[in-house]
Steps between C-alpha positions, in 0.01 A plus 500: 500500500187712549645715773770634267428847365363514148745784432805271524755579228586261220840414647354408837229292336753322278717423799199366689400274213858373469495420870180300455663296224792437735260374764351251257844372402598458862171331582574238239822420680729617217706721727783345696555795732613420852281590795636728770384272779192325635174695480274532798206261522186659350208382292644640178319501163589191295707692244705672769547176692626334182756776449617461859524122466704524180739758645385784274457742787487528876227680697640731766172654620126465438284804570155650433464788254265798478298325231248252641579142403849581372787344696857623472824305526852628541711247309862433413516436125806474272719659766266796555228584749166596347127503576239281329126454558231231491123529455248218443780255418674732253860610557610844382834675459528874441431832676182549699382858448230670705240720326687805634820382330691369803718198427395256772754239388784740578340577836454133592855412395643775720275403791558125501850458354733356766770738614847386391730378777793714395714437806462124462584516129821688577601272785463191278757629249859378505701796629804377304338624179378837625711806420539745787622856460528773761547521874341227710332743740338711223127471416459204268337449162468179300456504124422226249693608191585376152848590364343604166220707655532868414260589781724312744788705358304818578428363846872453564580849378266639765591276791877472447592849633312429823662157533843653438429766762410236759136606520350183349589132484396320182455126456461398135319177410584425139255339259547427130166553328507782245728376223674173410825652624351606835554164664860484380580853619344428839709181519819689409438753777422237763801285399746791522758511780338826613132501389438855625782629279372295205154645551644850508691430177180377337331831586799723422528357149125455443401551135193719526443508123463123476388447861776253577719452804871579484639163604552196277253213557621167638356151516343458846618217722237266642519684834449841344223374271319368807549834677359697205190277494454557873530876445225492236270303729565743784427799276165347406419430865548863600277617215773606261383485138794693358840646574601681703287376789603692811448368854501753783367571848182707513415758767385222734827314460334227290649370176335631183567468127475730202571434132686762301747777568409721799547876462839638605345675801353170619846353564611805698182502707528124564862531612421793729183353653651160571821649635292701746301188594826316566629788705798563274 
């Protein structure tokens, strides 16, 4: 791509070339990836149209770029949202870098990426498989967590005192993605007579050295297996690409998401701010 800086590092160039190879494979119809939905009707380049027709990717947005003659597309590909480009019939994957070094691909992705419907994703979950802890009238957090995730364990260590004190309400949405035993441990927690207590036991006896939960795995029932799949889909919909993914209300009262463990002071500030907003 001519608009890419000549000072691009070897790793970036190698990644770009690998992406081009991937495009050629997809264009030949080798990939069997599922499309995310119907693309809008545009006069797409032949190669891109072929990829759409074969279900290799789905176009979410077409847009002009700063470079004359270069068209950008926000696409859903292999479960991820990315930006690709076309010029004179050629299709290109990889970062678009301005002469001043700005990554335009990152800018375009942020600008055109659809905002996740977090509230809708939460509402569509079966409440029977959500684990609630804390007082019902306390400011609420949701977290997508894996029972083998050491960062989730650190998350719990920070939030638990505030939940115990009645200052926060926590709803845990279990997923089983990190290790082979993750799914079984999540199933054991959800199948327990008291899931909140089972979750607490998993964290109390968490093996930090081996990054393993403290409860024995179990074979998931069909119902629980279905619930865990739904939880993974919901996590992807809200933009979660790892655990813990925390869902919270921002300063405008709108749902937002963040991946990773927030600082300890963040929890205290969130509890205080939302308690004041609720008039408690």
